[in-house]
N, C-alpha and C positions, 0 to 999 in steps of 0.2 A: 502434445501430450495432455495439456490442460485446455479446456475451452473457457473462454472469457466472454460470456453472454451479457449484453447490456441488461441491467436491472430494470424491472418493470414494477409498478405498484402491487402487482399480485405477489411479488417476492418479499414484500415488507414483513408480513407475519413470519416468514422463515428467518429473515434476519433478526427480527425481534426475539425469537426463539434462541438463535445462536448467541445474541448479545447477552442473554441471561443465563448461558451455560456456565457452570462453575469454572471451567478452564478459561473463559472469555471475560466474565463480568468484572474481575478485578482490574483488567486492562482496557476494557472498551467502556469508557466513561460516557454514558448516554441515559436517556430517560428510562426509568423502570416501569412507568405508566404506558400501557399499550397505545392508548389514544394519542398521547403526546409524542410517543415514538413515531407512530403513523404519520402524524402531522409533520414532524421534522423530516422524515425521510421522503415524504410526498413532496415537500418543498426542495429537498436535495435533488430529486429526480427531475424537477421542473427547472432547476438551475442550469444555466448554460456554463457555468464555472466548474462544476463537479461532474466527472464522469464515473459512474458506479457500474460494477459488474458482479454477477454471480459466477463463481468459478466452479467448474465441474471437472471430475476426473473419471473416465470411463462412464460417462453419461450419468454420473451421480453428483449432484450439487454438494460441494463440501466446504465452500467458503465464500468470502466476499472480499472484493478489492475496490478501492476508489483512488482516484487521483485528481489533482487540480494544479494549475499554474501557481508557483510561489508568489508571482506578481499580484495575484488577487487575494493574498493572505496577509492581513495587517501585521501578524507576529513575525513574519518571515520575509516580507518584501525587501527589507534593508539587508538581509543576509546573503541573498543569492542573486546571480545574474539572471537576465532574461533568458529564457529557454530552460530554467529549472522547474521541475514538477516535484509535487509532494505527494506521497502516496501512503496508504494505510491498508491493512489487510487483516483478516482473521480466518482461521480454520474453525468452522462452526460444528462440524460433525466429529464427535468425541471418538467414534469408531476408527477414524482414520488418523488420529494423533500418534506422534512418535514414530511415524513412517517416512519422514523427510518431505512431506507434501509442502510445508511451509516454505522451506528453502528452495525447492524445485519451482514452486508456484512464483515466488518472488523473482527468482533468477530468469525464468521463462518471460515473465512480464517485462522485467528491466531490459533483458536483451532485445525484445521486440521494440520497446519504446525507444531505446538508444540508437536503433537503426534510423529513426526519423530525424532528419537534419536539424528540425526545430527543437529538439530535446537535447540539451547539453549535459544535464545531470539530473539525477533522481535523489530525492531526500526523503527520509522517513524519520518521524520522531517517535521513539520508543520509550515507554516508561523505564526509568532506570532500574526499577526492580524486575522487569520482565526479561530476565536473563535468557529464556527460551527464544523469545523473538530476536534479541540482540544476536544470539548465536545463528539463528536462521538467516538474518540479513547479512552478517559477516561471511557466512558460507556461500551466499549468493553474490558475493563480490563487493559488498558495501563496506565502507570504513567508518569506524566511530570517530568522527571529527571533533566533537565537544559535547559537553553536557550544558543544559540551560534550564532555567525556570520558565514555565509557560503558565497560562491560565489553567491548564489541566495538572500541573504539578511538575516535577523534575523529569526531563527527558534527555535521552541520548540522541544526538543528532547523527544519523546514519547517512552516509553520502556514497553514491556511486556515480562516477563521471565517465563520459564517453572516452574510450581509449582509441587513439588514432594509430593505424597500421600504415606503413609505407607501402603503397600499392604499385609502385613502379620500381623497376630495377635500374640501376645505373649501369650504363653500357660502357664496357671497356674499349679504349681506343687503341 
């Protein structure tokens, strides 16, 4: 349903535009200067720790998603086990808001990631005032585990763990 294309340096101006949209700016705390923004995201794309994607629906770029191992995140390394990843996302195109894309995009990404044996859980930190994002993550199967103070302000820790299903049947004797 959604395409998750690895982000390239050519996508940085689009992400900058989205980050400054009125529905994104209060929640996406980043540089408002285009040059500093470009420097930051160029470094992000060169990093081996962060995986960044442009998300498309019906061949139209509508959003951004990134993730990284919590083991490489100093604020969260002590909170989560090996195999936990932390994600963030945004819907940048205002014309597709209020259509369920946030929930569906998060769910599709999480479902795909949790099929990987190395991924035990997915964590998202959502500004506690961003009720729309908290609802989207909840509808995508995440649970609000706790709230905490971070360097970016108060956040809700949204978690989704892998669920195990019994794949073998017990035979009757």
